[in-house]
C-alpha positions as CSV (number, residue, x, y, z in Angstrom):
1,M,0.0,0.1,-0.1
2,A,1.2,3.3,-1.0
3,T,1.3,5.6,2.1
4,S,3.9,8.0,0.7
5,T,1.2,9.8,-1.2
6,F,-1.3,9.6,1.3
7,R,1.1,11.3,3.8
8,N,2.2,14.0,1.4
9,K,-0.5,16.4,1.0
10,N,1.0,18.2,-2.1
11,C,0.1,15.4,-4.2
12,V,-3.2,15.0,-3.4
13,R,-4.6,18.5,-2.5
14,P,-7.2,19.7,-5.0
15,R,-6.0,21.9,-8.1
16,K,-7.9,25.8,-8.9
17,T,-9.4,25.1,-12.0
18,G,-10.0,28.0,-14.3
19,A,-13.7,27.5,-14.0
20,D,-13.4,27.8,-10.3
21,K,-11.3,31.1,-10.2
22,R,-13.8,32.7,-12.9
23,R,-16.9,31.9,-11.1
24,R,-15.0,33.7,-8.2
25,C,-14.0,36.7,-9.8
26,L,-17.6,37.1,-11.3
27,V,-19.3,36.6,-7.5
28,Q,-16.8,39.1,-6.3
29,R,-17.8,41.5,-9.1
30,R,-21.7,40.9,-8.1
31,R,-20.8,41.5,-4.4
32,L,-18.9,45.1,-5.5
33,V,-22.1,45.9,-7.6
34,S,-24.3,45.2,-4.8
35,L,-22.5,47.7,-2.5
36,G,-23.3,50.4,-5.0
37,L,-20.8,50.6,-7.6
38,S,-21.6,50.7,-11.0
39,E,-21.3,47.5,-13.5
40,E,-19.3,49.7,-15.7
41,V,-16.8,50.7,-13.6
42,V,-16.7,47.4,-12.2
43,A,-16.7,45.3,-15.5
44,K,-13.4,47.2,-16.1
45,M,-11.6,46.7,-12.9
46,P,-8.9,44.6,-12.9
47,V,-8.9,41.3,-10.5
48,D,-6.2,42.4,-8.1
49,V,-8.3,45.9,-7.6
50,L,-11.4,44.4,-7.0
51,R,-9.9,42.1,-4.0
52,M,-8.2,45.1,-2.3
53,K,-11.8,47.0,-2.5
54,L,-13.8,43.8,-1.5
55,K,-10.9,43.9,1.9
56,E,-12.7,47.4,3.1
57,P,-16.2,47.1,2.2
58,K,-16.9,50.3,4.5
59,K,-14.9,52.7,2.2
60,V,-16.4,51.4,-0.9
61,L,-19.7,52.5,0.9
62,A,-18.2,55.8,1.8
63,E,-17.0,56.3,-1.8
64,V,-20.2,55.7,-3.5
65,A,-21.6,57.9,-0.9
66,K,-19.2,60.6,-2.0
67,A,-19.9,60.0,-5.4
68,A,-23.6,60.5,-5.2
69,E,-22.9,63.7,-3.1
70,K,-20.9,65.3,-5.7
71,T,-23.3,64.4,-8.7
72,E,-26.6,65.8,-6.7
73,A,-24.4,69.1,-6.2
């Protein structure tokens, strides 16, 4: 019985697939849209910026409120 591959977690761990990465990215984009950012802005946003904004949702809400205030004035 080969126990070496069982003990070596690097050989048996699940791999990330492209479909999973795209699905995660889509979910993250939807989360930003639900926070109030426009879909056009979120669609043009690179993935790393997308994740940085999701780390601090209160700042995103403040940014959206400030932009809405600016358009009203």
